[in-house]
N, CA, C and O atoms as a GROMACS GRO file, in nm:
protein
  556
    1UNK      N    1   0.084  -0.117   0.000
    1UNK     CA    2   0.000   0.000   0.000
    1UNK      C    3   0.089   0.124   0.000
    1UNK      O    4   0.183   0.133   0.079
    2UNK      N    5   0.060   0.216  -0.086
    2UNK     CA    6   0.145   0.334  -0.104
    2UNK      C    7   0.120   0.441   0.002
    2UNK      O    8   0.212   0.516   0.036
    3UNK      N    9   0.000   0.450   0.055
    3UNK     CA   10  -0.034   0.557   0.149
    3UNK      C   11  -0.044   0.506   0.290
    3UNK      O   12   0.006   0.399   0.324
    4UNK      N   13  -0.110   0.583   0.372
    4UNK     CA   14  -0.134   0.542   0.510
    4UNK      C   15  -0.276   0.582   0.549
    4UNK      O   16  -0.341   0.659   0.478
    5UNK      N   17  -0.323   0.531   0.662
    5UNK     CA   18  -0.460   0.555   0.702
    5UNK      C   19  -0.467   0.566   0.854
    5UNK      O   20  -0.408   0.486   0.925
    6UNK      N   21  -0.538   0.666   0.902
    6UNK     CA   22  -0.563   0.684   1.045
    6UNK      C   23  -0.711   0.719   1.057
    6UNK      O   24  -0.748   0.837   1.050
    7UNK      N   25  -0.796   0.618   1.073
    7UNK     CA   26  -0.940   0.638   1.078
    7UNK      C   27  -0.998   0.552   1.189
    7UNK      O   28  -0.967   0.433   1.200
    8UNK      N   29  -1.084   0.613   1.271
    8UNK     CA   30  -1.146   0.543   1.382
    8UNK      C   31  -1.295   0.568   1.376
    8UNK      O   32  -1.339   0.680   1.350
    9UNK      N   33  -1.375   0.463   1.400
    9UNK     CA   34  -1.520   0.474   1.408
    9UNK      C   35  -1.564   0.403   1.534
    9UNK      O   36  -1.530   0.286   1.556
   10UNK      N   37  -1.640   0.473   1.618
   10UNK     CA   38  -1.689   0.412   1.742
   10UNK      C   39  -1.837   0.444   1.761
   10UNK      O   40  -1.887   0.545   1.711
   11UNK      N   41  -1.905   0.357   1.834
   11UNK     CA   42  -2.041   0.382   1.882
   11UNK      C   43  -2.038   0.352   2.030
   11UNK      O   44  -1.997   0.244   2.072
   12UNK      N   45  -2.082   0.448   2.109
   12UNK     CA   46  -2.082   0.428   2.253
   12UNK      C   47  -2.164   0.534   2.323
   12UNK      O   48  -2.237   0.611   2.259
   13UNK      N   49  -2.152   0.538   2.455
   13UNK     CA   50  -2.228   0.632   2.537
   13UNK      C   51  -2.137   0.741   2.591
   13UNK      O   52  -2.025   0.715   2.636
   14UNK      N   53  -2.186   0.864   2.586
   14UNK     CA   54  -2.111   0.978   2.636
   14UNK      C   55  -2.097   0.965   2.787
   14UNK      O   56  -2.195   0.941   2.858
   15UNK      N   57  -1.972   0.981   2.838
   15UNK     CA   58  -1.944   0.960   2.979
   15UNK      C   59  -1.970   1.079   3.068
   15UNK      O   60  -1.999   1.063   3.187
   16UNK      N   61  -1.961   1.200   3.012
   16UNK     CA   62  -1.988   1.321   3.089
   16UNK      C   63  -2.028   1.431   2.992
   16UNK      O   64  -1.998   1.423   2.873
   17UNK      N   65  -2.095   1.533   3.045
   17UNK     CA   66  -2.135   1.643   2.959
   17UNK      C   67  -2.013   1.706   2.894
   17UNK      O   68  -1.906   1.710   2.955
   18UNK      N   69  -2.026   1.756   2.771
   18UNK     CA   70  -1.911   1.811   2.699
   18UNK      C   71  -1.855   1.937   2.765
   18UNK      O   72  -1.924   2.009   2.838
   19UNK      N   73  -1.730   1.961   2.736
   19UNK     CA   74  -1.658   2.077   2.788
   19UNK      C   75  -1.621   2.167   2.671
   19UNK      O   76  -1.537   2.132   2.589
   20UNK      N   77  -1.685   2.284   2.663
   20UNK     CA   78  -1.658   2.380   2.556
   20UNK      C   79  -1.547   2.476   2.599
   20UNK      O   80  -1.544   2.523   2.712
   21UNK      N   81  -1.457   2.503   2.507
   21UNK     CA   82  -1.351   2.602   2.529
   21UNK      C   83  -1.325   2.674   2.398
   21UNK      O   84  -1.375   2.636   2.292
   22UNK      N   85  -1.245   2.779   2.408
   22UNK     CA   86  -1.207   2.856   2.290
   22UNK      C   87  -1.057   2.880   2.294
   22UNK      O   88  -1.002   2.912   2.400
   23UNK      N   89  -0.991   2.866   2.181
   23UNK     CA   90  -0.849   2.894   2.173
   23UNK      C   91  -0.830   3.046   2.184
   23UNK      O   92  -0.927   3.120   2.172
   24UNK      N   93  -0.708   3.092   2.207
   24UNK     CA   94  -0.685   3.237   2.216
   24UNK      C   95  -0.734   3.316   2.094
   24UNK      O   96  -0.770   3.433   2.106
   25UNK      N   97  -0.735   3.252   1.976
   25UNK     CA   98  -0.784   3.323   1.857
   25UNK      C   99  -0.935   3.308   1.838
   25UNK      O  100  -0.989   3.354   1.737
   26UNK      N  101  -1.004   3.245   1.935
   26UNK     CA  102  -1.150   3.235   1.931
   26UNK      C  103  -1.205   3.111   1.864
   26UNK      O  104  -1.327   3.101   1.847
   27UNK      N  105  -1.121   3.015   1.827
   27UNK     CA  106  -1.168   2.892   1.764
   27UNK      C  107  -1.234   2.802   1.868
   27UNK      O  108  -1.172   2.768   1.969
   28UNK      N  109  -1.361   2.762   1.846
   28UNK     CA  110  -1.428   2.674   1.943
   28UNK      C  111  -1.374   2.532   1.938
   28UNK      O  112  -1.343   2.479   1.831
   29UNK      N  113  -1.364   2.470   2.054
   29UNK     CA  114  -1.328   2.329   2.066
   29UNK      C  115  -1.413   2.268   2.177
   29UNK      O  116  -1.444   2.333   2.276
   30UNK      N  117  -1.450   2.145   2.159
   30UNK     CA  118  -1.536   2.076   2.255
   30UNK      C  119  -1.478   1.937   2.280
   30UNK      O  120  -1.438   1.867   2.187
   31UNK      N  121  -1.473   1.899   2.409
   31UNK     CA  122  -1.421   1.767   2.447
   31UNK      C  123  -1.527   1.692   2.526
   31UNK      O  124  -1.601   1.750   2.606
   32UNK      N  125  -1.534   1.561   2.502
   32UNK     CA  126  -1.620   1.474   2.581
   32UNK      C  127  -1.566   1.332   2.570
   32UNK      O  128  -1.492   1.300   2.478
   33UNK      N  129  -1.604   1.247   2.664
   33UNK     CA  130  -1.557   1.109   2.663
   33UNK      C  131  -1.670   1.017   2.617
   33UNK      O  132  -1.788   1.045   2.639
   34UNK      N  133  -1.631   0.906   2.554
   34UNK     CA  134  -1.728   0.806   2.507
   34UNK      C  135  -1.682   0.668   2.554
   34UNK      O  136  -1.566   0.630   2.535
   35UNK      N  137  -1.773   0.594   2.616
   35UNK     CA  138  -1.746   0.458   2.663
   35UNK      C  139  -1.797   0.359   2.559
   35UNK      O  140  -1.911   0.367   2.514
   36UNK      N  141  -1.709   0.266   2.521
   36UNK     CA  142  -1.744   0.163   2.424
   36UNK      C  143  -1.725   0.028   2.492
   36UNK      O  144  -1.614  -0.006   2.535
   37UNK      N  145  -1.832  -0.049   2.501
   37UNK     CA  146  -1.826  -0.179   2.568
   37UNK      C  147  -1.794  -0.292   2.473
   37UNK      O  148  -1.821  -0.285   2.353
   38UNK      N  149  -1.735  -0.398   2.530
   38UNK     CA  150  -1.703  -0.519   2.453
   38UNK      C  151  -1.734  -0.638   2.541
   38UNK      O  152  -1.698  -0.641   2.659
   39UNK      N  153  -1.799  -0.737   2.484
   39UNK     CA  154  -1.834  -0.859   2.556
   39UNK      C  155  -1.782  -0.978   2.476
   39UNK      O  156  -1.795  -0.980   2.354
   40UNK      N  157  -1.723  -1.077   2.545
   40UNK     CA  158  -1.676  -1.197   2.479
   40UNK      C  159  -1.677  -1.314   2.577
   40UNK      O  160  -1.687  -1.294   2.698
   41UNK      N  161  -1.668  -1.433   2.524
   41UNK     CA  162  -1.663  -1.554   2.605
   41UNK      C  163  -1.523  -1.612   2.598
   41UNK      O  164  -1.463  -1.621   2.491
   42UNK      N  165  -1.471  -1.654   2.715
   42UNK     CA  166  -1.341  -1.718   2.721
   42UNK      C  167  -1.354  -1.860   2.668
   42UNK      O  168  -1.466  -1.909   2.651
   43UNK      N  169  -1.243  -1.929   2.642
   43UNK     CA  170  -1.251  -2.069   2.597
   43UNK      C  171  -1.326  -2.160   2.694
   43UNK      O  172  -1.385  -2.259   2.652
   44UNK      N  173  -1.326  -2.127   2.827
   44UNK     CA  174  -1.401  -2.209   2.922
   44UNK      C  175  -1.548  -2.167   2.932
   44UNK      O  176  -1.621  -2.220   3.016
   45UNK      N  177  -1.593  -2.072   2.846
   45UNK     CA  178  -1.732  -2.032   2.844
   45UNK      C  179  -1.767  -1.919   2.940
   45UNK      O  180  -1.884  -1.882   2.953
   46UNK      N  181  -1.666  -1.864   3.009
   46UNK     CA  182  -1.692  -1.753   3.101
   46UNK      C  183  -1.714  -1.624   3.021
   46UNK      O  184  -1.639  -1.592   2.929
   47UNK      N  185  -1.820  -1.552   3.058
   47UNK     CA  186  -1.852  -1.427   2.990
   47UNK      C  187  -1.768  -1.314   3.050
   47UNK      O  188  -1.768  -1.295   3.172
   48UNK      N  189  -1.698  -1.238   2.964
   48UNK     CA  190  -1.616  -1.126   3.008
   48UNK      C  191  -1.667  -0.997   2.944
   48UNK      O  192  -1.720  -0.998   2.833
   49UNK      N  193  -1.651  -0.888   3.017
   49UNK     CA  194  -1.689  -0.756   2.966
   49UNK      C  195  -1.579  -0.658   2.997
   49UNK      O  196  -1.512  -0.668   3.099
   50UNK      N  197  -1.559  -0.561   2.907
   50UNK     CA  198  -1.467  -0.452   2.936
   50UNK      C  199  -1.515  -0.326   2.865
   50UNK      O  200  -1.588  -0.332   2.766
   51UNK      N  201  -1.474  -0.214   2.919
   51UNK     CA  202  -1.512  -0.085   2.862
   51UNK      C  203  -1.386  -0.010   2.823
   51UNK      O  204  -1.292   0.000   2.902
   52UNK      N  205  -1.384   0.041   2.703
   52UNK     CA  206  -1.274   0.124   2.653
   52UNK      C  207  -1.325   0.267   2.646
   52UNK      O  208  -1.433   0.292   2.593
   53UNK      N  209  -1.248   0.361   2.701
   53UNK     CA  210  -1.286   0.502   2.701
   53UNK      C  211  -1.209   0.577   2.595
   53UNK      O  212  -1.088   0.561   2.580
   54UNK      N  213  -1.280   0.660   2.520
   54UNK     CA  214  -1.220   0.744   2.417
   54UNK      C  215  -1.243   0.891   2.453
   54UNK      O  216  -1.354   0.930   2.489
   55UNK      N  217  -1.138   0.970   2.444
   55UNK     CA  218  -1.148   1.115   2.464
   55UNK      C  219  -1.167   1.178   2.328
   55UNK      O  220  -1.077   1.174   2.244
   56UNK      N  221  -1.284   1.235   2.306
   56UNK     CA  222  -1.321   1.291   2.176
   56UNK      C  223  -1.299   1.442   2.178
   56UNK      O  224  -1.336   1.509   2.274
   57UNK      N  225  -1.237   1.493   2.072
   57UNK     CA  226  -1.214   1.636   2.057
   57UNK      C  227  -1.277   1.680   1.925
   57UNK      O  228  -1.255   1.617   1.821
   58UNK      N  229  -1.355   1.788   1.929
   58UNK     CA  230  -1.414   1.844   1.808
   58UNK      C  231  -1.371   1.989   1.795
   58UNK      O  232  -1.333   2.052   1.894
   59UNK      N  233  -1.377   2.041   1.674
   59UNK     CA  234  -1.332   2.178   1.646
   59UNK      C  235  -1.437   2.253   1.565
   59UNK      O  236  -1.519   2.192   1.496
   60UNK      N  237  -1.434   2.383   1.575
   60UNK     CA  238  -1.513   2.477   1.496
   60UNK      C  239  -1.663   2.451   1.507
   60UNK      O  240  -1.715   2.434   1.618
   61UNK      N  241  -1.734   2.447   1.395
   61UNK     CA  242  -1.881   2.432   1.393
   61UNK      C  243  -1.923   2.301   1.460
   61UNK      O  244  -2.022   2.297   1.533
   62UNK      N  245  -1.849   2.195   1.433
   62UNK     CA  246  -1.881   2.066   1.495
   62UNK      C  247  -1.870   2.077   1.648
   62UNK      O  248  -1.950   2.018   1.719
   63UNK      N  249  -1.772   2.152   1.697
   63UNK     CA  250  -1.757   2.172   1.841
   63UNK      C  251  -1.876   2.246   1.898
   63UNK      O  252  -1.928   2.209   2.004
   64UNK      N  253  -1.921   2.350   1.831
   64UNK     CA  254  -2.036   2.427   1.879
   64UNK      C  255  -2.161   2.340   1.883
   64UNK      O  256  -2.238   2.345   1.980
   65UNK      N  257  -2.181   2.260   1.780
   65UNK     CA  258  -2.298   2.173   1.775
   65UNK      C  259  -2.293   2.068   1.887
   65UNK      O  260  -2.392   2.045   1.956
   66UNK      N  261  -2.177   2.006   1.906
   66UNK     CA  262  -2.164   1.905   2.012
   66UNK      C  263  -2.180   1.970   2.149
   66UNK      O  264  -2.242   1.911   2.238
   67UNK      N  265  -2.127   2.090   2.168
   67UNK     CA  266  -2.142   2.160   2.294
   67UNK      C  267  -2.288   2.187   2.328
   67UNK      O  268  -2.326   2.189   2.445
   68UNK      N  269  -2.370   2.207   2.226
   68UNK     CA  270  -2.512   2.236   2.247
   68UNK      C  271  -2.599   2.112   2.258
   68UNK      O  272  -2.702   2.116   2.327
   69UNK      N  273  -2.562   2.002   2.193
   69UNK     CA  274  -2.653   1.889   2.182
   69UNK      C  275  -2.605   1.757   2.243
   69UNK      O  276  -2.687   1.668   2.263
   70UNK      N  277  -2.477   1.742   2.272
   70UNK     CA  278  -2.427   1.618   2.331
   70UNK      C  279  -2.448   1.625   2.482
   70UNK      O  280  -2.429   1.731   2.542
   71UNK      N  281  -2.488   1.514   2.544
   71UNK     CA  282  -2.508   1.510   2.688
   71UNK      C  283  -2.470   1.373   2.743
   71UNK      O  284  -2.467   1.273   2.671
   72UNK      N  285  -2.440   1.370   2.872
   72UNK     CA  286  -2.400   1.248   2.941
   72UNK      C  287  -2.506   1.140   2.921
   72UNK      O  288  -2.625   1.165   2.937
   73UNK      N  289  -2.460   1.019   2.887
   73UNK     CA  290  -2.549   0.905   2.869
   73UNK      C  291  -2.598   0.886   2.727
   73UNK      O  292  -2.647   0.778   2.694
   74UNK      N  293  -2.588   0.987   2.642
   74UNK     CA  294  -2.636   0.980   2.504
   74UNK      C  295  -2.551   0.882   2.424
   74UNK      O  296  -2.429   0.876   2.440
   75UNK      N  297  -2.616   0.806   2.337
   75UNK     CA  298  -2.545   0.717   2.246
   75UNK      C  299  -2.506   0.797   2.122
   75UNK      O  300  -2.588   0.868   2.064
   76UNK      N  301  -2.378   0.784   2.081
   76UNK     CA  302  -2.327   0.859   1.966
   76UNK      C  303  -2.240   0.770   1.878
   76UNK      O  304  -2.178   0.675   1.926
   77UNK      N  305  -2.237   0.804   1.751
   77UNK     CA  306  -2.141   0.747   1.655
   77UNK      C  307  -2.040   0.858   1.631
   77UNK      O  308  -2.077   0.971   1.600
   78UNK      N  309  -1.912   0.825   1.644
   78UNK     CA  310  -1.805   0.924   1.622
   78UNK      C  311  -1.707   0.866   1.521
   78UNK      O  312  -1.665   0.751   1.531
   79UNK      N  313  -1.673   0.949   1.423
   79UNK     CA  314  -1.574   0.910   1.323
   79UNK      C  315  -1.465   1.015   1.320
   79UNK      O  316  -1.493   1.135   1.322
   80UNK      N  317  -1.341   0.971   1.316
   80UNK     CA  318  -1.230   1.065   1.312
   80UNK      C  319  -1.096   0.994   1.304
   80UNK      O  320  -1.084   0.887   1.245
   81UNK      N  321  -0.995   1.056   1.366
   81UNK     CA  322  -0.859   1.002   1.363
   81UNK      C  323  -0.799   1.012   1.503
   81UNK      O  324  -0.841   1.094   1.584
   82UNK      N  325  -0.700   0.926   1.530
   82UNK     CA  326  -0.630   0.932   1.658
   82UNK      C  327  -0.515   1.031   1.649
   82UNK      O  328  -0.446   1.039   1.548
   83UNK      N  329  -0.496   1.106   1.757
   83UNK     CA  330  -0.386   1.202   1.765
   83UNK      C  331  -0.326   1.194   1.904
   83UNK      O  332  -0.398   1.201   2.003
   84UNK      N  333  -0.195   1.180   1.912
   84UNK     CA  334  -0.125   1.175   2.040
   84UNK      C  335  -0.070   1.312   2.074
   84UNK      O  336  -0.004   1.376   1.992
   85UNK      N  337  -0.098   1.357   2.197
   85UNK     CA  338  -0.042   1.484   2.246
   85UNK      C  339   0.065   1.450   2.348
   85UNK      O  340   0.049   1.357   2.428
   86UNK      N  341   0.174   1.526   2.346
   86UNK     CA  342   0.281   1.506   2.443
   86UNK      C  343   0.310   1.639   2.511
   86UNK      O  344   0.308   1.744   2.446
   87UNK      N  345   0.335   1.636   2.641
   87UNK     CA  346   0.376   1.754   2.714
   87UNK      C  347   0.449   1.710   2.840
   87UNK      O  348   0.443   1.594   2.879
   88UNK      N  349   0.517   1.804   2.903
   88UNK     CA  350   0.588   1.777   3.026
   88UNK      C  351   0.510   1.841   3.141
   88UNK      O  352   0.479   1.960   3.137
   89UNK      N  353   0.479   1.760   3.242
   89UNK     CA  354   0.400   1.812   3.355
   89UNK      C  355   0.489   1.894   3.450
   89UNK      O  356   0.610   1.900   3.430
   90UNK      N  357   0.429   1.956   3.552
   90UNK     CA  358   0.507   2.038   3.645
   90UNK      C  359   0.618   1.962   3.719
   90UNK      O  360   0.713   2.024   3.768
   91UNK      N  361   0.607   1.829   3.728
   91UNK     CA  362   0.710   1.747   3.792
   91UNK      C  363   0.817   1.703   3.694
   91UNK      O  364   0.899   1.616   3.724
   92UNK      N  365   0.816   1.763   3.573
   92UNK     CA  366   0.913   1.734   3.468
   92UNK      C  367   0.902   1.590   3.415
   92UNK      O  368   1.002   1.532   3.372
   93UNK      N  369   0.782   1.534   3.418
   93UNK     CA  370   0.755   1.401   3.365
   93UNK      C  371   0.683   1.418   3.231
   93UNK      O  372   0.584   1.490   3.222
   94UNK      N  373   0.735   1.350   3.128
   94UNK     CA  374   0.669   1.358   2.997
   94UNK      C  375   0.541   1.277   2.998
   94UNK      O  376   0.541   1.160   3.038
   95UNK      N  377   0.432   1.337   2.956
   95UNK     CA  378   0.301   1.273   2.951
   95UNK      C  379   0.256   1.259   2.807
   95UNK      O  380   0.290   1.342   2.722
   96UNK      N  381   0.178   1.153   2.781
   96UNK     CA  382   0.121   1.131   2.648
   96UNK      C  383  -0.028   1.106   2.667
   96UNK      O  384  -0.072   1.044   2.764
   97UNK      N  385  -0.105   1.157   2.573
   97UNK     CA  386  -0.250   1.145   2.580
   97UNK      C  387  -0.301   1.124   2.439
   97UNK      O  388  -0.259   1.195   2.347
   98UNK      N  389  -0.391   1.029   2.421
   98UNK     CA  390  -0.444   1.001   2.288
   98UNK      C  391  -0.588   1.053   2.279
   98UNK      O  392  -0.672   1.020   2.362
   99UNK      N  393  -0.614   1.134   2.178
   99UNK     CA  394  -0.748   1.188   2.152
   99UNK      C  395  -0.802   1.129   2.023
   99UNK      O  396  -0.726   1.094   1.933
  100UNK      N  397  -0.935   1.119   2.014
  100UNK     CA  398  -1.002   1.089   1.889
  100UNK      C  399  -1.050   1.224   1.837
  100UNK      O  400  -1.146   1.281   1.891
  101UNK      N  401  -0.985   1.276   1.734
  101UNK     CA  402  -1.023   1.405   1.676
  101UNK      C  403  -1.135   1.375   1.576
  101UNK      O  404  -1.111   1.315   1.471
  102UNK      N  405  -1.256   1.418   1.609
  102UNK     CA  406  -1.375   1.382   1.532
  102UNK      C  407  -1.394   1.472   1.410
  102UNK      O  408  -1.369   1.592   1.415
  103UNK      N  409  -1.438   1.411   1.302
  103UNK     CA  410  -1.482   1.485   1.184
  103UNK      C  411  -1.631   1.464   1.161
  103UNK      O  412  -1.692   1.534   1.080
  104UNK      N  413  -1.690   1.366   1.233
  104UNK     CA  414  -1.833   1.342   1.223
  104UNK      C  415  -1.884   1.287   1.356
  104UNK      O  416  -1.822   1.198   1.415
  105UNK      N  417  -1.997   1.340   1.401
  105UNK     CA  418  -2.064   1.290   1.520
  105UNK      C  419  -2.212   1.275   1.485
  105UNK      O  420  -2.275   1.370   1.439
  106UNK      N  421  -2.266   1.156   1.506
  106UNK     CA  422  -2.407   1.130   1.480
  106UNK      C  423  -2.473   1.100   1.614
  106UNK      O  424  -2.428   1.013   1.687
  107UNK      N  425  -2.579   1.174   1.645
  107UNK     CA  426  -2.651   1.156   1.770
  107UNK      C  427  -2.749   1.041   1.754
  107UNK      O  428  -2.845   1.050   1.678
  108UNK      N  429  -2.725   0.932   1.826
  108UNK     CA  430  -2.811   0.814   1.815
  108UNK      C  431  -2.918   0.813   1.923
  108UNK      O  432  -3.016   0.740   1.912
  109UNK      N  433  -2.901   0.892   2.026
  109UNK     CA  434  -2.999   0.904   2.132
  109UNK      C  435  -3.092   1.021   2.105
  109UNK      O  436  -3.075   1.093   2.007
  110UNK      N  437  -3.188   1.039   2.192
  110UNK     CA  438  -3.283   1.150   2.177
  110UNK      C  439  -3.212   1.283   2.201
  110UNK      O  440  -3.121   1.290   2.283
  111UNK      N  441  -3.253   1.388   2.130
  111UNK     CA  442  -3.194   1.519   2.155
  111UNK      C  443  -3.220   1.564   2.298
  111UNK      O  444  -3.320   1.527   2.359
  112UNK      N  445  -3.130   1.643   2.351
  112UNK     CA  446  -3.141   1.694   2.488
  112UNK      C  447  -3.274   1.767   2.505
  112UNK      O  448  -3.306   1.857   2.427
  113UNK      N  449  -3.350   1.730   2.607
  113UNK     CA  450  -3.476   1.796   2.636
  113UNK      C  451  -3.592   1.753   2.548
  113UNK      O  452  -3.700   1.810   2.559
  114UNK      N  453  -3.574   1.653   2.461
  114UNK     CA  454  -3.681   1.610   2.371
  114UNK      C  455  -3.783   1.527   2.447
  114UNK      O  456  -3.748   1.449   2.536
  115UNK      N  457  -3.908   1.544   2.411
  115UNK     CA  458  -4.016   1.464   2.470
  115UNK      C  459  -4.007   1.323   2.415
  115UNK      O  460  -3.972   1.306   2.298
  116UNK      N  461  -4.039   1.221   2.495
  116UNK     CA  462  -4.034   1.083   2.445
  116UNK      C  463  -4.129   1.066   2.326
  116UNK      O  464  -4.244   1.108   2.329
  117UNK      N  465  -4.076   1.002   2.222
  117UNK     CA  466  -4.158   0.973   2.104
  117UNK      C  467  -4.108   0.843   2.043
  117UNK      O  468  -4.058   0.757   2.116
  118UNK      N  469  -4.122   0.827   1.914
  118UNK     CA  470  -4.082   0.703   1.846
  118UNK      C  471  -3.934   0.675   1.859
  118UNK      O  472  -3.864   0.738   1.938
  119UNK      N  473  -3.886   0.580   1.781
  119UNK     CA  474  -3.746   0.539   1.787
  119UNK      C  475  -3.660   0.610   1.683
  119UNK      O  476  -3.557   0.558   1.642
  120UNK      N  477  -3.701   0.730   1.641
  120UNK     CA  478  -3.621   0.798   1.539
  120UNK      C  479  -3.488   0.844   1.596
  120UNK      O  480  -3.476   0.875   1.714
  121UNK      N  481  -3.387   0.847   1.509
  121UNK     CA  482  -3.255   0.893   1.549
  121UNK      C  483  -3.245   1.042   1.526
  121UNK      O  484  -3.303   1.096   1.431
  122UNK      N  485  -3.173   1.109   1.612
  122UNK     CA  486  -3.146   1.251   1.593
  122UNK      C  487  -3.040   1.265   1.485
  122UNK      O  488  -2.955   1.178   1.470
  123UNK      N  489  -3.044   1.374   1.409
  123UNK     CA  490  -2.944   1.391   1.304
  123UNK      C  491  -2.806   1.413   1.362
  123UNK      O  492  -2.791   1.455   1.477
  124UNK      N  493  -2.705   1.383   1.282
  124UNK     CA  494  -2.566   1.405   1.323
  124UNK      C  495  -2.508   1.522   1.248
  124UNK      O  496  -2.574   1.585   1.165
  125UNK      N  497  -2.386   1.550   1.278
  125UNK     CA  498  -2.318   1.663   1.217
  125UNK      C  499  -2.181   1.617   1.175
  125UNK      O  500  -2.118   1.537   1.243
  126UNK      N  501  -2.133   1.668   1.062
  126UNK     CA  502  -1.996   1.638   1.022
  126UNK      C  503  -1.929   1.767   0.981
  126UNK      O  504  -1.995   1.866   0.950
  127UNK      N  505  -1.799   1.762   0.981
  127UNK     CA  506  -1.720   1.878   0.941
  127UNK      C  507  -1.618   1.828   0.842
  127UNK      O  508  -1.562   1.719   0.858
  128UNK      N  509  -1.594   1.906   0.740
  128UNK     CA  510  -1.492   1.868   0.644
  128UNK      C  511  -1.362   1.846   0.719
  128UNK      O  512  -1.343   1.903   0.827
  129UNK      N  513  -1.273   1.767   0.666
  129UNK     CA  514  -1.151   1.730   0.736
  129UNK      C  515  -1.053   1.846   0.746
  129UNK      O  516  -0.938   1.836   0.703
  130UNK      N  517  -1.099   1.957   0.802
  130UNK     CA  518  -1.012   2.073   0.823
  130UNK      C  519  -0.923   2.046   0.943
  130UNK      O  520  -0.968   1.989   1.043
  131UNK      N  521  -0.799   2.088   0.934
  131UNK     CA  522  -0.705   2.067   1.043
  131UNK      C  523  -0.733   2.164   1.156
  131UNK      O  524  -0.773   2.278   1.132
  132UNK      N  525  -0.710   2.118   1.279
  132UNK     CA  526  -0.725   2.205   1.394
  132UNK      C  527  -0.605   2.298   1.402
  132UNK      O  528  -0.504   2.274   1.337
  133UNK      N  529  -0.616   2.405   1.480
  133UNK     CA  530  -0.505   2.500   1.491
  133UNK      C  531  -0.377   2.432   1.537
  133UNK      O  532  -0.381   2.332   1.609
  134UNK      N  533  -0.263   2.486   1.495
  134UNK     CA  534  -0.134   2.427   1.526
  134UNK      C  535  -0.096   2.440   1.673
  134UNK      O  536  -0.015   2.362   1.722
  135UNK      N  537  -0.153   2.536   1.744
  135UNK     CA  538  -0.115   2.556   1.885
  135UNK      C  539  -0.200   2.468   1.976
  135UNK      O  540  -0.289   2.517   2.045
  136UNK      N  541  -0.172   2.336   1.975
  136UNK     CA  542  -0.243   2.241   2.062
  136UNK      C  543  -0.209   2.272   2.206
  136UNK      O  544  -0.092   2.279   2.243
  137UNK      N  545  -0.311   2.288   2.288
  137UNK     CA  546  -0.293   2.312   2.430
  137UNK      C  547  -0.356   2.197   2.503
  137UNK      O  548  -0.476   2.174   2.487
  138UNK      N  549  -0.280   2.121   2.583
  138UNK     CA  550  -0.341   2.009   2.657
  138UNK      C  551  -0.439   2.064   2.759
  138UNK      O  552  -0.407   2.155   2.836
  139UNK      N  553  -0.561   2.007   2.761
  139UNK     CA  554  -0.664   2.051   2.855
  139UNK      C  555  -0.658   1.967   2.977
  139UNK      O  556  -0.736   1.987   3.070
   0.00000   0.00000   0.00000
């Protein structure tokens, strides 16, 4: 294969309400976590479960939309790429953190504040694969 690929697709439940922030130049960014469960049986037939947590980061219009409509417990589909951030903490220890930088978020649960109705899905939002600002600040 001549090229490379960094693409992630997950479906899970939002772990906490989103956190909206703005870069010094006013670019909106929104962060939230998503829990993705996995269930399997061991060779002896024992049922095992585990949860993998993803830290999702959105930018610009997608960030504003997620900040307004994503909520704790909501089921979402997120598509994007993995990005590793590195920084040195106050104790001079190098830290690494992996984010899922989203380019598409589809709301699979009911919209925030919606009255109970049928099983329709709420619409999702996507953003063209525009790069985030170069001045990454670890939150």
